[in-house]
C-alpha positions in Angstrom: 239.5 227.3 118.9 238.4 230.9 118.1 239.2 230.3 114.4 237.0 227.2 114.4 233.8 228.9 115.3 234.5 231.9 113.1 235.1 229.6 110.1 231.8 227.8 110.6 229.8 231.0 111.3 231.3 232.5 108.1 230.2 229.3 106.2 226.7 229.8 107.7 226.6 233.3 106.4 228.0 232.3 103.0 225.5 229.4 102.6 222.6 231.5 103.7 223.5 234.3 101.2 224.1 231.8 98.4 220.9 230.0 99.2 218.9 233.3 99.2 220.4 234.4 95.9 219.8 230.9 94.4 216.2 230.9 95.6 215.7 234.5 94.3 217.0 233.6 90.8 214.6 230.7 90.6 216.7 227.7 91.6 215.2 224.3 91.8 213.5 223.4 95.2 215.9 220.6 96.0 219.0 222.7 95.5 217.6 225.6 97.6 216.7 223.1 100.4 220.2 221.5 100.3 222.0 224.9 100.5 219.8 226.1 103.4 220.3 222.8 105.2 224.1 223.2 104.7 223.7 226.7 106.3 221.9 225.2 109.2 224.5 222.5 109.7 227.3 225.1 109.6 225.4 227.1 112.2 225.0 224.2 114.5 228.7 223.4 114.4 229.7 227.0 114.7 227.4 227.5 117.8 228.9 224.4 119.4 232.5 225.6 118.8 231.5 229.0 120.1 229.9 227.5 123.2 233.0 225.3 123.9 235.3 228.3 123.3 233.3 230.4 125.8 233.3 227.6 128.4 237.0 226.8 128.2 238.1 230.3 128.0 239.4 229.9 124.4 242.7 228.3 125.4 243.1 224.7 124.4 246.2 222.5 124.6 246.0 222.0 120.8 246.5 225.8 120.3 249.8 225.9 122.2 252.7 224.8 120.0 254.8 223.9 123.1 252.1 221.9 124.8 252.7 218.4 126.1 250.4 215.5 125.5 249.6 215.3 129.2 248.2 218.9 129.0 245.2 217.5 127.3 244.5 214.9 129.9 241.5 215.2 132.2 237.8 214.7 132.2 236.3 215.0 128.8 232.6 214.8 129.8 230.0 212.4 130.8 229.1 209.5 128.6 226.4 207.1 129.7 227.7 203.6 129.5 224.3 201.9 129.6 222.1 203.8 127.3 219.4 201.9 125.4 218.5 204.8 123.1 220.8 203.9 120.2 218.9 200.6 119.7 215.4 201.9 119.1 216.7 204.9 117.1 218.7 202.5 114.9 215.7 200.2 114.5 213.4 203.1 113.6 215.9 204.4 111.0 216.1 200.9 109.5 212.3 200.6 109.4 212.1 204.0 107.6 214.8 203.1 105.1 213.2 199.7 104.4 209.8 201.2 104.0 211.1 203.7 101.5 212.8 201.0 99.5 209.9 198.5 99.6 207.3 201.2 98.8 209.4 202.3 95.8 209.8 198.6 94.7 206.1 198.0 95.1 205.3 201.0 92.9 207.8 199.8 90.3 206.2 196.3 90.2 202.7 197.8 89.9 203.8 200.0 87.0 205.7 197.1 85.3 202.6 194.8 85.5 200.3 197.4 84.1 202.5 197.8 81.0 202.6 194.1 80.2 
């Protein structure tokens, strides 16, 4: 598990360095944003792996080549079986996606009618 968080923290440093160089050399804004967002995502995953590594003591059954399947059994965490949050979040994401599509289509129709 230790190699997991080190890998992602290395990726964070790499993406941050490449993003800074790309921004300094005058890269396009979308590319700079994408590289820095990649660095942020690598940092989030690296921090999560580091936190889990610290909490479990760094020893997982997956790291032991002689471990049995039953060594990984046990409580994995708490998962709420009756959460309503995915429904409104999914509906909001659908509304945002449809509004972007319909707004773009409306602009396209307006431009097409003005040409004819």
